[in-house]
C-alpha positions as CSV (number, residue, x, y, z in Angstrom):
1,M,1.8,21.4,25.6
2,A,-1.0,20.5,23.1
3,T,-0.8,17.3,21.2
4,T,-0.7,17.4,17.4
5,A,-3.0,14.8,15.8
6,V,-1.5,12.7,12.9
7,N,-2.9,10.9,9.9
8,L,-2.2,7.0,10.0
9,P,-3.1,4.5,7.5
10,I,-4.5,2.1,10.2
11,H,-7.5,4.3,10.9
12,E,-10.2,6.7,9.2
13,H,-9.7,9.8,11.9
14,P,-6.7,11.4,13.0
15,L,-5.0,9.9,15.8
16,F,-3.5,11.5,18.9
17,P,0.0,10.2,20.5
18,S,-0.2,9.9,24.4
19,A,2.3,9.0,26.9
20,R,-0.9,7.9,29.3
21,C,-0.8,4.3,30.3
22,M,-4.4,2.6,29.9
23,I,-5.7,-0.8,30.2
24,G,-7.9,-2.0,27.0
25,E,-8.2,-3.6,23.8
26,C,-6.0,-2.3,21.2
27,G,-7.8,-1.5,17.7
28,G,-5.1,-2.8,15.7
29,C,-4.0,-6.3,17.2
30,H,-7.1,-6.6,19.4
31,V,-4.9,-7.7,22.4
32,N,-6.2,-6.9,25.8
33,G,-3.9,-5.4,28.2
34,Y,-1.8,-2.4,29.0
35,I,-1.4,0.2,26.3
36,Y,1.7,2.6,27.0
37,N,2.7,5.5,24.6
38,G,0.1,4.6,22.1
39,Y,-2.3,6.6,20.0
40,F,-5.8,7.4,20.5
41,C,-8.8,8.7,18.4
42,N,-10.9,11.5,19.8
43,E,-13.6,11.6,17.6
44,P,-17.3,11.4,19.0
45,F,-18.5,7.6,19.6
46,C,-14.9,6.6,18.2
47,F,-12.7,6.4,21.5
48,I,-10.3,3.9,20.1
49,W,-7.0,3.3,21.3
50,F,-3.8,1.6,19.6
51,H,-0.4,0.2,20.7
52,K,2.1,2.7,19.2
53,E,3.8,-0.2,16.9
54,C,0.1,-1.1,15.7
55,A,-0.9,2.5,15.1
56,E,2.2,3.0,13.0
57,A,1.8,-0.3,10.8
58,P,2.7,0.9,7.1
59,A,0.3,0.9,4.4
60,E,2.1,-1.6,2.4
61,I,4.5,-4.5,3.4
62,S,6.2,-7.6,1.8
63,H,5.7,-10.5,3.9
64,S,7.9,-13.5,3.7
65,S,4.6,-15.9,3.4
66,H,3.7,-14.1,0.3
67,R,6.4,-12.8,-1.6
68,Q,4.8,-12.5,-5.1
69,H,2.8,-9.7,-4.1
70,P,2.8,-6.8,-1.9
71,L,0.1,-6.7,0.9
72,L,-2.1,-3.7,1.5
73,L,-3.3,-2.6,5.0
74,T,-7.1,-2.4,5.0
75,N,-10.3,-2.5,7.2
76,D,-11.8,-4.6,5.0
77,S,-12.2,-8.3,6.3
78,N,-15.9,-8.9,6.7
79,D,-16.2,-12.2,4.4
80,G,-15.6,-14.6,7.4
81,R,-12.4,-16.1,6.3
82,P,-9.9,-16.5,8.8
83,C,-6.1,-15.3,8.8
84,D,-4.4,-17.5,6.2
85,L,-1.5,-17.9,8.6
86,C,-2.8,-18.7,12.1
87,G,-6.4,-19.7,11.3
88,Q,-8.1,-17.4,13.7
89,K,-11.0,-15.2,13.1
90,L,-9.9,-12.0,10.9
91,L,-10.7,-8.8,12.4
92,P,-10.1,-5.5,10.9
93,P,-7.5,-4.0,10.2
94,C,-5.6,-6.5,8.2
95,Y,-3.2,-7.1,5.5
96,R,-4.5,-8.4,2.2
97,Y,-3.8,-8.7,-1.5
98,S,-7.2,-8.6,-3.4
99,T,-6.5,-10.4,-6.7
100,C,-5.6,-13.7,-4.8
101,E,-7.5,-13.0,-1.5
102,F,-4.6,-13.7,0.7
103,K,-5.2,-12.1,4.0
104,V,-3.3,-12.2,7.2
105,D,-4.0,-10.3,10.8
106,L,-1.9,-7.6,12.1
107,T,0.0,-9.7,14.3
108,C,1.0,-12.4,11.6
109,A,1.8,-9.5,9.4
110,M,4.0,-7.4,11.8
111,K,5.7,-10.5,13.5
112,P,5.8,-13.4,10.7
113,S,6.6,-17.0,11.8
114,P,10.2,-17.9,11.4
115,P,11.2,-19.8,8.4
116,A,12.7,-22.3,10.4
117,I,13.0,-23.5,14.3
118,E,16.4,-24.9,14.8
119,H,15.7,-26.3,18.6
120,P,11.9,-26.6,19.0
121,L,10.5,-27.9,22.4
122,C,8.1,-30.3,21.2
123,H,10.4,-32.1,18.8
124,H,13.9,-33.4,18.5
125,H,14.7,-32.2,14.9
126,S,14.7,-28.8,13.5
127,L,11.2,-27.7,12.0
128,V,10.6,-25.9,8.7
129,F,7.7,-23.6,8.1
130,L,5.1,-24.9,5.2
131,K,2.4,-22.4,3.7
132,K,0.4,-25.1,1.9
133,R,-0.2,-28.7,1.7
134,E,-2.3,-30.7,-0.7
135,E,-2.9,-33.7,1.3
136,K,-4.5,-33.8,4.7
137,V,-2.3,-34.1,7.8
138,S,-2.8,-34.0,11.3
139,C,-0.8,-32.0,14.1
140,E,1.4,-34.1,16.1
141,L,0.6,-32.3,19.3
142,C,-3.3,-31.7,19.2
143,K,-4.0,-34.6,16.8
144,D,-6.4,-32.2,15.0
145,S,-6.2,-31.6,11.0
146,I,-4.0,-29.3,9.8
147,A,-5.7,-26.8,7.0
148,R,-3.3,-23.8,7.5
149,P,0.2,-23.2,7.1
150,S,2.2,-25.4,9.6
151,Y,5.5,-26.5,10.9
152,S,7.1,-29.6,9.8
153,C,10.1,-32.0,10.5
154,L,11.0,-33.4,6.9
155,E,13.2,-36.1,8.5
156,C,10.1,-37.7,10.4
157,D,7.3,-36.6,8.0
158,V,5.3,-35.1,11.3
159,Y,3.6,-31.8,11.2
160,F,2.7,-29.0,13.8
161,H,-0.1,-26.3,14.0
162,V,1.8,-22.9,14.2
163,N,-0.5,-22.2,17.5
164,C,0.5,-25.5,19.2
165,I,4.3,-24.6,18.3
166,Q,3.6,-21.2,20.3
167,L,1.6,-22.7,23.1
168,S,4.3,-25.4,23.6
169,K,6.9,-22.2,24.3
170,E,4.3,-20.7,26.5
171,V,3.7,-23.7,28.6
172,K,7.5,-24.3,29.0
173,N,7.9,-20.9,29.9
174,T,5.5,-21.2,32.5
175,L,6.4,-24.6,34.1
176,T,10.2,-23.1,34.4
177,E,8.9,-19.9,36.2
178,T,6.7,-22.1,38.2
179,S,9.4,-24.4,39.2
180,A,11.9,-21.7,40.0
181,R,9.1,-20.0,42.2
182,H,8.5,-23.2,44.1
183,G,12.2,-24.1,44.4
184,S,12.6,-20.7,46.1
185,M,9.6,-21.2,48.3
186,F,11.1,-24.8,49.1
187,S,14.3,-23.4,50.0
188,R,13.0,-20.6,52.3
189,L,10.9,-23.1,53.8
190,N,13.9,-25.5,54.6
191,E,15.9,-22.7,55.9
192,N,12.9,-21.7,58.3
193,L,12.7,-25.3,59.3
194,E,16.5,-25.6,60.1
195,K,16.5,-22.4,61.9
196,A,13.4,-23.5,63.9
197,Q,15.2,-26.7,65.0
198,R,18.3,-25.0,66.0
199,E,16.3,-22.5,68.4
200,S,14.6,-25.6,69.8
201,I,17.9,-27.2,70.7
202,D,19.1,-24.0,72.1
203,L,15.9,-23.8,74.2
204,R,16.4,-27.2,75.6
205,E,20.1,-26.4,76.7
206,G,19.3,-23.2,78.3
207,A,21.0,-21.1,75.7
208,W,18.0,-19.1,74.4
209,S,18.6,-15.4,74.6
C-alpha cells in the first residue's frame, strides 16, 4: 500500500510516515539514535528524518515558562542566540515569540522543566524552577555562573543549572545500573567459587563422578 505524504508545520516539504527503523539524527530535536515509526522527506537533496513526536509538533504552543505569549514553531533561529531555557546552541526548528525574542529548542518546548522537584538527588530540600535572576549566582554543583533559568533551594539560597540537575539524574541511574550489574556478576562469581571448592573436596574424598 502506498504511503500518503502529509503537510506538517515542522518542515517545508510534505513528509511521509514510515514504519522503518533507521539510525541517524532527527531533524527536529537533533538527537542521534534510533528513529522508529517516524517521518521522512523524499524531496531531492532533502532526505531528512524526524521522530514521530517531533514531526507532529504543533504550529503553536503555550509554554509554562512564557505564559504571556503563545510560542510559534519556526525555522528562523540563525541569530546565534542559545535556547533561553537550557542555554544550548539553538538549531532550527524552534519555538519563539518574535516581539520579546523568547526562543526555546524543540526539546525544551515539548518537554518543559517541572516547576518544582520535590526530592532532588543533588540536594536535601525541594527545588523550584526560576526563569531569571537579576544578580549573578553560581551553580552549587559545577560552580560556574548561571545566566539562564535554573533551579533553586529557597531555604538554603543555592542554585543549580538545569543541565546539572539532569546530569545528576543520569549519573545516579548509571551508577545504580552499574552497581546492579556488578552485584550480579560478583554473586555469580561467588557461586562458581563455592561450587569449585565443593567439587575439589569431593575429588579429594574420592566422591567425584
